C-alpha positions in Angstrom: 137.9 142.5 95.2 135.2 141.5 92.8 135.8 137.8 93.6 135.5 138.5 97.3 132.3 140.4 96.7 130.9 137.5 94.6 131.8 135.0 97.4 130.1 137.2 100.0 127.0 137.6 97.9 126.8 133.9 97.4 127.2 133.2 101.1 124.5 135.7 102.0 122.1 134.2 99.5 122.7 130.7 100.8 122.1 131.9 104.4 118.8 133.6 103.3 117.6 130.4 101.5 118.5 128.3 104.5 116.7 130.6 106.9 113.6 130.5 104.7 113.6 126.7 104.5 114.0 126.3 108.2 111.8 129.2 109.3 109.1 126.8 110.6 111.7 125.3 113.0 112.4 128.6 114.5 108.7 129.5 115.1 106.4 128.1 117.6 103.5 128.5 115.1 102.6 126.1 112.3 100.4 127.8 109.7 98.0 125.3 108.2 95.4 125.9 105.5 92.1 124.1 105.3 88.6 124.4 103.8 86.5 123.7 106.8 83.3 122.7 105.0 83.9 118.9 104.9 82.5 117.2 108.0 83.6 115.0 109.7 87.1 115.9 108.5 87.0 119.6 109.0 84.1 122.0 109.7 83.0 124.9 111.9 80.7 124.2 114.9 79.7 127.0 117.3 82.2 129.3 115.6 85.2 127.0 116.1 87.0 124.6 113.7 86.7 121.0 114.6 86.8 117.6 113.0 89.2 114.7 112.4 91.8 116.6 110.5 91.6 119.5 112.9 92.2 117.4 116.0 94.9 115.4 114.3 96.8 118.4 113.1 96.6 120.0 116.5 97.9 116.8 118.1 100.7 116.6 115.6 101.7 120.2 116.3 101.6 119.6 120.1 104.1 116.7 119.6 106.3 119.2 117.7 106.0 121.8 120.5 104.0 124.2 118.2 100.6 125.8 118.1 98.4 125.8 115.0 97.4 129.0 113.1 94.6 128.0 110.8 94.2 129.7 107.4 90.8 129.5 105.7 90.8 129.0 101.9 88.6 127.3 99.3 89.7 123.7 98.5 90.8 124.6 94.9 93.2 127.1 96.3 94.9 124.9 98.9 97.8 123.6 96.8 98.4 126.9 94.8 98.5 128.8 98.1 100.9 126.3 99.6 103.3 126.6 96.6 103.0 130.4 96.9 104.3 130.0 100.5 101.2 131.5 102.1 101.3 128.8 104.8 103.4 125.8 105.9 100.9 123.0 105.3 97.6 122.2 103.7 95.4 119.6 105.4 91.8 119.3 104.2 91.1 115.7 103.3 93.5 115.9 100.4 94.0 112.7 98.5 97.6 111.8 97.7 97.8 111.7 93.9 100.7 111.4 91.4 99.6 114.7 89.9 99.8 116.6 93.2 103.1 114.9 94.1 104.7 116.6 91.2 104.2 120.0 92.9 104.1 119.3 96.6 105.3 116.7 99.1 103.0 114.6 101.3 103.4 113.1 104.7 102.8 109.4 105.2 99.1 108.6 104.6 97.1 109.3 107.7 93.7 107.9 106.8 92.1 105.8 104.0 89.1 107.2 102.2 87.8 107.1 98.6 85.1 108.5 96.4 81.5 107.3 96.7 78.2 108.3 95.1 75.2 109.5 97.1 71.6 109.6 96.0 68.3 110.4 97.6 66.4 107.7 99.4 64.1 106.0 96.9 66.2 107.0 93.9 66.2 104.6 91.0 70.0 104.9 90.7 71.3 101.6 92.2 74.8 101.2 90.7 77.6 103.4 89.4 76.7 102.7 85.7 73.3 104.2 86.4 75.0 107.6 86.7 75.6 107.9 83.0 73.4 110.6 81.5 72.5 111.9 85.0 73.3 115.2 86.7 76.0 114.6 89.3 77.2 117.4 91.7 80.9 117.7 92.5 83.1 120.2 94.3 85.4 122.3 92.2 89.1 121.3 92.5 88.5 117.9 94.0 89.4 114.5 92.6 85.7 113.9 91.8 85.8 116.3 88.9 88.7 114.6 87.1 87.6 111.1 87.9 84.1 111.6 86.5 85.6 113.3 83.4 87.9 110.4 82.7 85.8 107.4 83.7 82.2 108.6 83.4 82.2 111.1 80.4 78.5 110.7 79.9 77.8 112.1 83.4 76.5 115.7 83.4 78.8 117.3 86.0 77.3 120.1 88.2 80.4 121.8 89.7 79.9 123.8 92.9 82.3 125.7 95.3 81.3 124.1 98.6 80.8 120.5 99.7 77.4 121.4 101.3 76.1 122.7 98.0 76.5 119.2 96.4 74.2 117.7 99.0 71.7 120.5 98.7 71.4 120.1 94.9 70.6 116.4 95.4 68.2 117.2 98.2 66.1 119.7 96.1 66.3 117.5 93.0 68.6 119.7 90.9 71.1 116.9 90.8 70.5 113.2 90.7 73.6 112.3 92.7 76.7 113.7 94.4 80.2 112.3 94.3 82.3 113.0 97.3 84.7 111.5 99.9 83.4 108.6 101.9 83.8 110.1 105.4 81.8 113.2 104.4 79.1 111.1 102.8 78.5 108.9 105.8 78.7 111.9 108.2 75.9 113.5 106.2 73.8 110.4 106.4 74.3 110.0 110.1 73.5 113.6 110.9 70.9 114.6 108.2 69.5 111.5 106.6 67.4 111.4 103.5 70.2 110.1 101.3 72.1 106.9 100.8 75.5 105.8 99.6 75.7 103.4 96.7 77.4 100.2 97.8 80.1 100.2 95.2 83.0 102.7 95.8 84.4 104.7 92.8 87.9 104.7 94.3 89.9 103.7 97.4 92.5 106.3 98.2 94.5 107.8 101.1 94.7 111.2 102.6 98.0 113.0 103.2 99.1 116.3 104.7 100.6 118.5 101.9 103.9 120.3 102.5 106.1 122.4 100.2 109.0 120.7 98.5 111.4 123.3 99.8 110.7 122.3 103.5 111.6 118.6 103.6 112.6 118.9 107.2 108.9 119.8 108.0 107.8 116.6 106.3 110.2 114.6 108.4 109.1 116.3 111.6 105.4 115.8 110.9 105.9 112.1 110.0 107.8 111.7 113.2 105.0 113.3 115.2 102.4 111.0 113.4 104.4 107.9 114.4 104.6 109.1 118.0 100.8 109.6 118.1 100.3 106.1 116.6 102.7 104.6 119.2 101.1 106.2 122.2 97.5 105.7 121.2 96.7 109.3 120.5 96.0 108.7 116.9 93.6 105.8 117.5 91.7 107.8 120.1 91.0 110.5 117.5 90.0 107.9 114.9 87.6 106.3 117.4 86.0 109.7 118.2 85.3 110.7 114.6 84.8 107.2 113.1 83.3 105.1 115.8 82.3 102.3 113.5 86.0 101.8 112.4 
């Protein structure tokens, strides 16, 4: 009798785990977290989320026969929240790194970016080595923090919660430069002006959609949808809209 109960308990547990792992497949909703403060990748305009990542995720979900339920969260909490199963995916201009791959899975890269440095027009800072000893604003939880710590230890980092704060600090003179992702940097220059991007990039990296390791079937499904979008021209149309110079 005890053996039969043990077998029954094991079977019930296995079914429960399987149901949890495949829950996304049984729902018509895909819960996706983002920090919508990083134009042109994701931001809020007229009370609605928009941007490259937002349109791409919604196009991917449509290919999968699902709707997107967006979850707002600060960038630094994206991966921890994903691991805690608060949502199915995290998409917010997240670079694919070896460190992050230890705790979450990533889809195939969907866009190439990289870190750049921005300074005010007329700034004496002309090259990356000029950043040494200067105040440089960065967003908490981003690759910029670790990169500057490792490669530019003489930089005085000014860490802020939101992307826009980085630009504001440079604009009012409380920081000499800001280090951020290339798409956001050029978007700011196109829409606001008053700043420039140094010609030398700090890094060249790729963005990926983060997914929990316990839902590999979701990673497969999203990759398939991305391939379909690339094949039918949908992906390129979104790229052309948000990065017209590409």
